[in-house]
N, C-alpha and C positions, 0 to 999 in steps of 0.2 A: 589351608586350603591353597592351590598352585593360581597364580596370578593368570596364566595359560587358560587355565579351568574355565576359570572368573570370567574372562574376553571372550571365550565362547558361549558361556551364557549368554551374558551380554547381546552379543552377537544375533543368536535367538532369538531374544526379545526384540532388536531392533528389526528382526523382518517380520515376526508374527503382528506387531502392533499396526502397520497397513493394513493388513490381512482384517486383522480385529475390525477396523474403522468402516471397513466394506460390509463388515456383516452386521452391526447396530446403527439403529438410529444414532448420531450426533447427541441427542438430549443423554444416553444411554453408556455412553463412551466408557464417558470417567468410574463409571458404577463396573463396571466388568474389567477396566483393565485392572483395576484393585487387585482383583482376582490373585493375577498373574504377578503383582507385586509383594504379594505373600508369601509368595514363593523365594528360598535361600536356599543354592547349592552352599554343601557342607562337606562332600566327597567326590571324589572320581577314583575306581577304584576297579581293574580287571573289567573296564566295561560297563559297571555301573553306573549311575549317579545319584549320589543321593540329595536329596531335597528336605530342608527342613521347612514344617509346615503348623499352622497354628493348634491344630485337632484334628481328632479322627472324624467327630462327623462334619468338619468344615472340611477334610479330604474327601468325603464322599460325596458330597454336592460339587464338589470341584471336579471330581470326576465326570458328574455327569452331565454336567454343562459345558464348562472350560477345557477339559484336559483334551479332547478331541482335536480343536485347534492348533493347541499347543504341539501336539506330538510331533505332527511333520517338520515341524522345523526345528526341532531338537533332535530326530534322525538325520538332519541333511547338515549339523553341528558337528554330531557326535558319532555317526555312522548307524545303519538300518538297523545294526543288531543290538542298539542301546537299550540295556537295562535301567530302573526307576524304582527306586526304595523311596522310606521317609522314614523321616523320626519328629520327632515331637518336644516341646522346648523343655517339657517338664519328664521326659523319660530317654531321649536321644537312644533309641530302639526301633528297627523297624518296623514297621507298618506290618501288625495283624488285625483283623476284625473279626468279631465274636457280638455275638445279640447284645450284648450289655452295653457294647460302643454307644448304640442308641438310644440309652436313655441317657446320654452327658446332655448336660444342657447346650442346646443350638447356639452358635455364634450370630450376632447380626447379621441381616443379609442386606446389600445393595438392595433398594426396591427398585431402582429404576424410573422414577417418577421427576418428568420434567422439572421444577422448581418453579418454574413462574404460572404453572397451570393449578392456582390454590381457591379456595373459596372467594377471599376477596380481593383477589382479581376477576372473578367471573359477575360478568353482568346481568344482572334479573330480568327476565321479560315474560310478558305473556305466553310468548312460545314456550319458556324453557322454567316457567315457575314451579308446576308439580314435579319435574324432574328432579330438580334443587331440591326440594321439599325433603322427597326421597330421599337424596344424597345424603343429605344432611343426616335425616336418621339413620341411614346404614353407618357411618361415620361413629353416633355418638352409642350404638350399639350394634354392635356387628355380629353379636356371636344370637343373634336373637333370627330366625328363622322366617319371620313374615317376607322379605324382601329377599330372600334368597333361591334363587339366583336370580340378579336384576340383570334383564335383557334391556338395554337401550338401544335403540333404533333409531336413525333419520339420515339426509343426504348428507354430503362430505362438506365438512366446513362450519357446521351446526356448532359445534361445542363439544361433540360426544365423549373426545377425547379428553380435552378439559378437564369436564366436569368430574371423568370417574377418577383423575388423577389427582382430582383434588381432594375424592373419598380418601384416596390411599394417603394424602399428607395430611388429613385431619386427626384419619387413625393411627398415628404414627406419634400425632401429637397427643391424642387422648389415653391411648392405649400403646406406650412404647414397647411393652414386651411381643406383641403381633410381630409376626413374619407377615409382611407386605413387597407383594411383587407383583409391576407392570408388564406384559410384555405383549407384545406386536402379536397378530397371527402366525404372519410370516418367519420372523424370529422362532418359534416355538416349533413349526413343521422343521425349518433349517434344524434345529436343535436333534428334532426327532431321527430325521435321516441320519444325522452323523453318531448319534446314536445306535442307530441300526447297522453301520456301517461298521463301528468301531464296539461292535457288543455290548455295550453297557447300555441297555433299554430299563433293566432291573434299578440300578442307577439312576437314569434319569426320572422315571416314576415316582422313586425315593425322596428325589429332590423334591418334585411339583406336590407330592401327598403329605410334605413338611408346610406347605403355606398356609398360614391363617386366613388371608385376605387376598384372591388369587386377580387380577383383572385384565383380561384377556382383549385387547383394541382389534378390530377391523374381522371377527370372527368370520365374514363372508369367505377368507384369504385360506380357511381351515379346510382345503376340498379332497382332499386323499383320502381312500375311506381307509388307509393303517393308521393316518395321525387321527382320522375321526375317530378309531375306535380307541385309539391311546389315551385321547381328553376324553372319549366314555367315560374311562377304568378312572383317570384322576380327578372327573367330574364329579363321580360317582363317591369315591372315598370323601373327597372333603365334604358332600352334600352329606352324608352319613356322621362325619364327624362335626359337623355344627360350624363347617369353617364357611367363610362370607365368598360367592361366587358372582364377579361384575363381568359381563360382556357388553361390548358395543358391536356394531354391525347396520348396514347401509340399507337392510332392509327389514320387515318383518317378519317372525320366524314364518308367517306361512306362505310367502315367497322365496322361502329360502331353498332353491334347487339342490338335488344332487346332493342331499345329507340324508341320511337315514333317520327313520320315522321315532324311533327310539331317544335321537337326540334331541329333535324338536320339541317330544313332548315334555323333556326334562328343561329344555331351553324356560316353556312357559311353567315350570312350578311355582317360581316367586313373584315377579313381576314383568310385567313387559309395557316400556315408557317409551311413546314415540318423543322425539324433538323436532319442530317443526323449523322451516327456515324461517329466522326473524324477522320483525315486521319492523316498519318506518321507524315507530319509535326507538325500540329496542335498538337498531342500526344508529341511529342517534346517540345513544345512550355507549355505545361501543366504543364509537369514535370519539365522545367526551372522556371514555375512561384512559383510553390509549393518548389522548392526547397528555392528561394530568400525568400519565406515569411516564412518558418518552419529554413532560417538560416542551410539549410545542404548542403554538399559539396559530391555528387557524381562525378565519374570520365567522362569524358563526353562517351566512348563506353560503359557504362553502361545505360547512358539514351537511347542513339543510339537503344544499344538492348531492351532495357524496350517498346520502342515507338516502333519499328517495328516486336514485336512480341508479346503485346497484344494492340489486335485490336477490341475486345467488347465495353468499352465502359469507360468514366474516373474515374467511382468506382473501378473500377481491377485498374486501371493506379495508383491510389492512394495507394489501397490497396497492391498494389506489392513492393512500397516503403518504408512502414509502414511495410510490412512483413521484408523483407531485412534489416532492421534497428533492430526488435526485434530479427532475428536471427544471426544476429553479433554479440548484445550484449550476446543471451543464449551462443553461442558458442565462444564467446571470439574469434572471427575472424576479418580479414578483410573483409571489401567490395569492391568483386572484381569480374568479369566476373564467377568466377566457381558458385560462391553462388547466383550471379543473376539468373543465368541460373537454379540451381536449384529451386528456387523459382515459378522464369514465367512458369518453366514447370507443377507446380501443380496447379498455378492460371489457366493457357489456358486449363489443362485436365479440371479442374471444370466447365470452360466456355462452354466446348463443349460437355458435355454429359447433357444432356436436360433429363427432365423429358417427360415421355411416359405414355400412356393411359395404357398403362400394371405397370407401376410403379405404379401409381395411383391407380389401382382398386386392384393389391397385397398387399399393406398398408394399405386400407379400409376394404376390406374381411379381414385382419385376425384380425384388430384392432376390429372391431365389429363381430367377428367372423358369418360371410355371405357366402356360397361358391359365386365360381365367375361364376357360370353356373347361378344359383339364376337369379344375377343380369341381364342377358345378355336376359332370358325365361322371360316369361308372367307374375310371380307369381306376386299377387298384395300383398303378407304381407306387413303391415306397416313396419315391417324394414328393407326388403330386398327395398321396395321403397324408404324408405327414405337413404340409403348408396346410392341407382341406381343414385336420383336426389343430393347425395353431389359426387359422382362420373362427373355427369356431367359439375357439380358447376367447381370442381378441374381442370376438361379438359378444359377448356375454360380457366379457367384462368392459368393454368401454361403448359399444353401443346401444347397452342395455336392453337386448332383445333376449327373449326366453328361448330354451330348447327345440320349442317346435316350432316356432318363428325361423328360426337358424335353419333347422332340416330344410322348412317348406324353402325357404329360398336356396336353398345348396341343392336342387335336384330333388327333392321331395323324399328327401332323407327321414325317416320316422325320429322320435324322441330320443328312445334307446341309442342309435348310433349317433347322436352328438354328445348325447352325456358321454357314453364310451371315448369318444372322440378329445374331449376335455379332458379329461382325467386321463387319457395316455399321453397328456400334453403336459398335466400340470405334476404329472410323475417324472417325465423327463425335465424338467424344469429346476425339479428338488434334487434332483441326480447329477444332470449333467452342467457343469457349472459354467462351461466358454458356451452352451447355446443360449443358456438363461444370459451369458452379457448381451450376448446377440439379439436374443429377444429386447432387453432393455432398452438397448439400440432401436430397436424398430420401432417401440411404443413413443420414445423420446420424438422419433422422427414423425409419427403419426398424433402428437400434440402439437407439434410445431407445425403442422397445418393449418391449425384453428385460429393463429394470428393473422 
């Protein structure tokens, strides 16, 4: 293998790495990157790059999920006419696919689970006791259909992601032969969009249909019709084959707008569980557990004050502790009740100031240089329609408004018009990366206004 080819290959991977970091959550990055580390260039001749890969089934899974992201970087490094073939350690000959290949033993799968989200680190309380018991029952016997699917809902920061990840860890510990995968709904949507663009939808389906325990986080973000239909087919296949499906959402199925009825009915096949905001006793226990894990020592009256006054979610509790530590170091002062009161007042005020439709209108109209009255009126100018649809999308996402209410506030438009506008915006956000980055910056600006 020529050194020049190896250098070009390494340059492609170096360029890919920051792009992958943008696409996947930090906790899942190393698992995703390990797929690319399994590739080994062994030859480059007549415009064809030959890669050695672990096996044929591995290659099928790689092509369905990770290959689309690598291909543009390979073309930059080796030219747009690049062709790729594969060899396997035992065979050393080009890849050919046959039905028999699918009967091979499937190699281990990176589950993409947060290593800290285990049952051991999960603090039990009244608000999560029932959900915890069911989660442990699923982990022991993931092949039983009693709790399949598990639909776990509740507001942000109550521990849903922690609990479903703990199921994944426990399944792998008790049943090491099981294929467990945790995927955020927004990542699933991105993967599907890439598969459509690269004409690899069948590979995408085959990969997800090979999972034994599929955990989908924040299912409410799976909102585009085509993505929903694809997930519906995967769901049906897994359900019919006795595979466990676990779903988290920020709302119960009955309040899930913009999704097909047949999908909602399947969500209710197993068990629907709510996780409520933690009560004061659970908040106190969560703080105490954090103290033990991180070897911190706060006076009891400070823990009591935080638990009694930070009532929104677990993330705010942890954020207060981190902020107290930071202020203590920055100001070179003791951790006392006065410091705690200042930090808590800041966090509580932030959480109580919600983003309103008016906040969204002001921010978007100022950014896109559109008059607010044009958004309300019937004008059909393309730039105004785009901003109006983005207002609808953000109002549902951040102002927690129903589609009927959004329509009434935006010029007495009907429910169907609002639903169409939201779906159009979701399609564009999925397909237009530059626009998605612009919108994410606007969302950051809106959130910062809550301070």
